[in-house]
N, C-alpha and C positions, 0 to 999 in steps of 0.2 A: 256632352254627347248629343247627337241629334235625336229627335223623337223616334225615328226609325230604329236606331240602335237601342234606345231605351226599351222599346217594345220587344225587340229581339232578345235582349238580355232577360226580360221577364219570362220568356218561354224556355230558356235553357234548362232550368232544373227539371221541368217535366220531360224534356227530351232525354236527359241523362237517366232519369228513372225508367222511362219507357225502354231505352236501349238496354239497360241492365235486366229488366224483366223479360225482354224478348229474346236476347241472344247470349247474355252473360250468366245469369243465375241458373238457367236450365242446364248449363254445361258445368257448373261448379260441382266438383267431385264426381263428374260423370264423363270426363273426356276419354275418348279412345286414344290409343297410342299414336295412331296415324293423324290425330288432330293436334299434335304437338310437334314442333320441329325447331331445330336450331337455326339461328340467323348467322351471326358472326362467330359464334362459339357455343360451348356447352352452357355457359352462364348467361346467354342471350337468347331467350326463347320467344317464340310466338305461337299462339294457338288459333284455332279456327274462330274462337270467340273474340280474340283481339281483332282479327281481320273483319269479321262481320260487324262488330261494334263500331270500328272506325268507319266502315262504309255507311252505316246508318247515321252516325253522328255527322259525317261530312255532308250527306244528303240533307239532313234536317237543318244543319246550321246554315247551309247555303240558301235554303228556302227562307229561313228567318232573316237573312241579311244578304240579298242578291248583290253581287259585285264584290263581295269580300273574297279573300284568299284563304286557303287552308294549309296548315303544316301539321300533318299527322305523323306519329311515330312510324307506322308501317309504310306510309307513303315515302318517307325519307329513306327507310331501309331499302325500298325498291328503286328509288331515284334520289341519290344524295343531294343533288342540286336543288331539290324542293326546299331545303332548309333556308335558302337565300331569299325566299319570299318574305322572310321576316324583315328584310331591308326595304320592302316596298312601302309606299305612302298609304296604300289602302289598308283598311282593317284586316287583320289576319286572325283567324281562329286557330289556336294551337290545341291539338288533341292528343291525349294519352288514353286510348280506349280501355286499357287495363293496366294501371300502374301497379307493379308488383306481379308481373306475369308468372314468375317462378313460384311465388306463393300460391297464386291461383291454380297453376298446373299441378301443384303438390297437394291441393286440398286445404291450404292454409287460408283462413278468411281475411287476412290482412292484404286486401287489394282495394283499388279505388278507380273510379272513372273521373277524369279531369279534363276540364276545358278552360282555356283563357282566351280573352280577346286582347290582342296586342295591336297597337298602332303607334308609329313613331318610336318604336323600340321601348314602349312603355306598356306595362300590363294595365289595361283599362277595366277589366273585370275578371274575376276568378271564381271557379266553381270546382269543388272537390266533393264527390259523392262516394260514400262508403256503403255499398249495397247491402252487405250483411248486417251492418249496424244501423242501417237506415238513417245515416247522418248526411245532411246536405250542408256543406260549408260554403259561404259566399263572401266576397269582399269587392269593394271598389276603392280606388285611391281617395283617402280622406273621409271615407264613409263608414269605417269600422268593419269588423269581422263578425259574421253571424253563423251560427249552427242551428239549423231547423228554426230559423226566424228569431232566435234569441242572441243578443249581442254577447260576444265573448271577449275577455281581456286576459292578458297574461297575468297569472297570479304573482304575488310577491315572491321574491327569491328566498328559498328556504336555506337555513344554515347548513354547513357541511361542505364536503368536497364538491367541486363542479362536476356534474354528471353530463357526459358528452357521448352521444351516439356517434360512433366512428366505424366506418368500413374501409379497410385499407386494401381491398382486393384490386382496385383500379389505380392505386398509388404507384408511381414509378419508384424504383429502389432508392433513388437519392432523396425523395420526399420522405419515404418511410424511415430511412436512416437518420434523417435530421430531426424527425418529430420527437417531442418530449411528452409522449402519452402517459408516462409514469407520473406526471404532475396532476393528472385529472382522474376521475373515476370513469373508466370506459363502460359504456352501456351497449349491450348487444343491439345492433341495428335491426330495424324491422323489415328491411329490404323492400320498402314501399315508401316513397317520398311523401305521398299523400298522408299516410298514417303517421309518418315520422314528424312532419310539421304539425299535425294536429296533436300529437303527443307533447310537443314543445308548448303549444298553446295551452294545453291542459295542465302544464306544470310537471308532467311525468319525467321530463329531462330538462336540463338547463341549456343545452346547446346540441347542435348537430353539425358535423364537419363533413363537407363534400369535396370531391375532386372533379369528377366528370360531370360537366354541366350541360345536360341535354335540355332544351327548352320545354319539352313536354313534361319533364320530371319536376321542373321548378317554377315555371311562370305562374301557374295557378296557386299552388300551396304557399309559395314564398310571399305573395301579396296578402294572403289570408293571415299568415303569421305576422307580417309587418303591421297590418292594420289592427292586430290584437295587441301590439306593443313590442314585438321582438325587433331586434336589429338584424338585418340581412345585408351582408357586405362581403366583398372580396377581401383577401388577407391584407391588401394595402389600404383598406378602408373605403374604397370606392363602392358605390352602390351597385346592386345587381340589376342587370338588364337582360331580357331574354336572349337577345342576339349578341352573344358574348364569348364565343368559344375560346379566343386567345386568353381570356381572363379566367383560367382554370383555378379552382380553389374557391370555396364559399363557406362562410360561417353563418349559421342561423342560430341566434342565441338570445337569452334574456340580456337586456342591455348592461346589467350589472356585471356580467361575466364574459361578455364578448371578447374583451382583450385577453383574458386568461385562456379561453378556449382557442383563440387564434394562435397565441404563443405556443400552446401545446401542439397544435397541428402543423403550423407553418412558422417555426422560429427563424428560418432563413428565407426571407422573401425573395432573394436572388434566384432561388430555385423554382419559383412559381411561374412567372410569365416568360415566354420566349425561349424556354429550354428545349433541348432535344427531346426530353420526356414529354413536354407539352406537344411538340410537333407529332410525336407518335400517337398520342392520345387523340389528336385532332384529325388524323389521316382518314378515318372512316367517314368523316363528314365533309370531305372535300368533293369538288365536282362543280363549282361555280365560282363567282367572284370571291375575292379575298374577304375574310371576315373583318369587321371593323376593329380598330386598335382599342 
């Protein structure tokens, strides 16, 4: 990476902390009803804190790296074609201003602020900040994963049933019907990808199974888990890339149990790519060029 990018990356943790202190934490457990609204449905919320945080992060990140592009969750909600900036040659900041908005809105402390730098459809740097726990997780490809400056590694696999965090609320009926979740120990999902991936890194679960792959949910925490030693891959074994909507389905797991977690979630791979269910799931992200195969 260029010296300019290296300098910019060094400033990102301070920007995340400042954003949380200015507009997120003051509203935690203090939101008025008119400061929360639905986007695509009752399970897809946005708060004034999401919007103000994304604005601050966008402004700050563009100052750190002039000429870069930005893909923010709320920007895509307003203009779906923004997602296709991920296909550009320029560096792209991917922002999730509050990952786990429903948790945040309900007063649950399991939320995070996440930023990734993507270029060439590769995550070049990842940052996940847990404001309530004051945990700053960071990673770069080949450089390891760190939390508050200390390197973290996936612990040894513990004996017993494979513990998998699974949320089926976005799964199409045919995926749910084919799954073999009775073969693993289901763990209640945290409804915050940032916290979920960090739980995997800490050994609290053995795997997490995902269906809807929005880049702001996965680009940053997936790299952190990967650099800590996890395997992050689509059900057919192909590696995760941020710009990947047609490749729905993702398993993040301890390498020793990835196959088992994948077989439990997606035993019939013919159902995963290119199905009618996939096309329905991808509809809300349309608005520009076709996604890559």
